[in-house]
N, C-alpha and C positions, 0 to 999 in steps of 0.2 A: 193883450200881449204885454210882457215885461217891458218897462221903460228901459231905454237903451243903456243909461247909465246905472241901472240897477239889476242888469242881466245877471250878473255874478253874485248878487248879494247872498242867495241862498247857499251858494258854494262857500262863500266867506264865512257865513254862520257855521257851516258843517266843519270847516278847518279850525275855526276858533274854539268850537265845542271840543273837537279832538284835544287841541292843546289845553283847554280848560280843565278836562275831566281824565287826562292821562294819569294824574297823581292827584288823589282826592286828600283833603285834610284828615289828619294833622302831619301828614308827610311834609308839606311845605305850604303852610297855611297862608303866608304873605303873598306868595305867587299865586296861590289860587285865587284869593280873593281879587287881585289885579286881573287876572285872566277873565274871571267871572263878570268883572265891572265891563270889560271889552265886549264879552259876548253879549251882555245886556244891552249895550249901546247899539250894537249891530241889529238886536231884535226890534228895538225901538223904530228902525227904518223900513222894517219889512211890511209890505202891503199884498192884498191878496192878488192883485194883477201881477205881480213879480212872480207868482207860482200858477198864473194863468187860472185863477179862481174867481168865482163870483157867486153871489147868492142866487139859488135856484128858485124861479118862479113857478115854472110849468114842466114839472117832471125833471128828468135828468137821464144819465146812463142807467141801463139794467142793473138792479142790485141783487145780492144773493137772496134766496128764499128764507122767510123767517122760520124759526123753531116751530114744530107742529102745534104747541099750545098757544102760540099767538095767532093762528088763523092763516089761511092761505093768501090772503089779500093785504095784509099789513107788513110793510117794509120796516127795516130797522129803524129805531130811533136815532141811531148814531152810526156814522161810518168812518172808517180810518183810512187814510192814504199813507202808505208807508214809503218814506223818502230814502232813509239808510239807516245801517245799524252797524256798530263795531261792538267789541267787547267793553269799551268804556262808555258808551252813549248809544241811545236810540234817538231818532227824530222823525216826526211825521205829522200829519194834518188830521184833526178830529172835525167832523162836520156834523152839526146838530139840527135835527128837524125843530120847526117852531113849537116851543113848549116842551121839548124833550129834555131829559135830565140823566147826567151821568151820576149815579147814586154815590153817597158817601164812600170812600175808599182810601186805602193807605199806599204808601210808597216805601216799603221796608228799606232802611239802610241807603235812601237814595236821595241825590238832589234833583231839582227839576226846573225847568221855565216854560211859562205859558204865555203866549202872545196872541191876542184876539186879531183876526185877519179881517172879518166883517161881522156885523150884527151886534149884539149884546149878550154877555152872559152874566148871571148872578152866580158868584162864587162864595161859598161859605168855607172858611179855613179852620182848622184845628190843630193845635199843637199836640205832639205826644208828651205825656207826663211821665218822666222817668221816675220810677219808685224803687228805692233800695231793695235789693234782694233780702237782706235781713228782714225789713219791714214786711215784704211779701210773705215771708214764711211764718212770720209771727202771726199776720192776719189769718193765714190759712189754718195755723193750729188752733187758735183762740175762737175762730168763727166758723168752724167747719159745721157745726149744727144750725148755724144761723140761716145759711142758705144763700148769703150774698156778701161780698166784699164791702158793698155799700152799707150793710149794717153796722160796721165798725164806725162810721160816721154819722150815724143816726139818720141816714137817708132812706126814705121809704118811696117806692116807685108805683105809679099807676098805668097799667096793672102790676100787682107784685111781681117780683122777679122769682122765676121757677128754680127750685134746686139745681136742675140740670143746666141752667144758664149761667151758673156762678162763674165757671171758668172762662166764658166768652165775654165777661164784663170788663170794660177798660175805662180808666178816668182819663179824661182829656181836658184841654183848656180851649175854650173858644178864642181864636185869634182874631179873626175879622169877618166882615160880611159886606161884599161890595159888589157893585155892577161895572163891569169892564167893557170897553169898546175898542176899536182900533186906534183910537186916540189915547188910550191908557197904557202905561208903562207895563213892562213883563211882569208877570207875577212868578215870584221865586218861592221855591219850597227847599227845605234842607231835611237831613234825616230825623229832625225834632220839630223845627218851626214849620207850621203850616203843612205838615206832612201829610195831613188827611183833609180831602175836601170833596165838595159837592159842587157840580157844575151844571146850571140850567139855561137854555136858550131863552131869551126873553124878547117878546114882541117881534117873532120873526125867526128865520134861520139864522145860524151863526157858526163860525169856523174859527179854529185857533191853531196855531203852531205849537207843537209840544216837544220838549227835549227832556229826556230822562237818563240819569247817569248815576249807576251804571244801569243797563236795561232790566226789565223784569226777567227773572229766571227763577223759576220754582226749585230746581236742582241746587241752586246757591242761596236758598232761603228768601228770595225776593219775589214772592208770589203776592197776587193782589187780594186783599180781603176787604169784605163790604161789611158797613156798620149801620146801625139806626141809633138816633139819639133816643134816650130813654126820657120819659115824661115823670118829673118828680110830683109826689102827691101834694095836693094843695095843703094838706096838714102841716108840710114843712114850713117852718117859720121863715121869714124874710132873711134872717142872718144865718139859715142853715146852709151849709156847703151843698151847692147844687140846687138850691130852691128855685122855684119857677121864675123869680125875679132876677136871680143872679145869673140863670142860664142864658138870658138873653143880653147880658153884658161881656164886652171883650175881656179877655183875660181872666174869665171866670171858669170853676170846674163844671164840667158836664160829664154825663155818664153815657158811654157808647157801648152797644152790646153787638158783637161780631154775628153776622147773619149770613145765609147763602146768597150768592148772586140773585138779585130780585128777579123774579119770573118774567116781568114786563120789560125788562132790560136786555139788550144784546146789542153787540156791535158788529156791523157788517164791513166788508172791505171792498175797496174800488181803486183803480190805478191812478197814480199821482201824475197829473198832466204838466208839471212845471218843468224847469230846466233841469238837466242832468246834474247829479250831484255826486262827487266823490270825494270822501273825508280824508283819504290817503294822500 
C-alpha cells in the first residue's frame, strides 16, 4: 500500500510533467530546465509501493497471448502499465522479466525520464549525431558505388554491410553504460543526448516508471525505430573511427543499423493498480 504521506506523489509527478512539457525548448529554455529539475526531484522520491507494485515471484495476473511465432506458452518479456497520456506527455510503468531486454531503440524528437522502481536494469545510452545535410548529400553522391556511408571514413564491418542496408546506417556516439536501481537518480534523455537506449533486467525482474514528451505518434513523425550496433572489422586500426577499441569507450563513434522489431521482443499490457492520476 502507498505510504500515507506519499499517496499523491504520482499525481504530483503527472501535474509537474504537464507543466514541464507544455512548452518545449527553445520556446522557453530557462523555464523548461527549472521545471525539468523539479520533475526529476519528484521522481527521485517515487517507490514501487507508491504505485501498489512489487517484484513478482510466483506468477501474476493473466497476461496477453504471445505472437504465434513465439509459441503458445511463452509470455511477454516486457509488459506496460498505462497511467496517463496527454498531447504533451505519456506516463506508464514497464515491467521486465528477469533477463529480458528492451532492444536498442530511439525516441524521435522526444524528451524522457526513466526511474527504476525495483530490481536492477543495465542501460546503454547513445547520442544521436547530427550531420550537416550538405555533408550527407556530398557523401551520397561520392560514395553511391561504395555501398556504405561508412566507406567514407574507411571503416569496414564484420560482416560487410550490404548495398541495400546503406540507407539504414546511422552514426551515433556511445554516451553511457550503467546499472541502475531504485536508489539511482532518474535517467534523462533529450532529442539528441541519450536518445537511443537498450534496457536489460539484471539478476531478477525489474520495473521502471517512464515519462516521454511528447508521446510516440507515427502520424507526427515520432515512430519507434530499432537498431543493432555493427561490429567493426578487426582490421581497423586502434585509431580508426569506430574501431573495436573505440566502440567500448564513452563519447566515441559507433555505427548503428536500423532493423525491424526483433522477433523475440514484444510488449504486453496489463492494468495499472496504483492511485488514480489526472494530469489536468
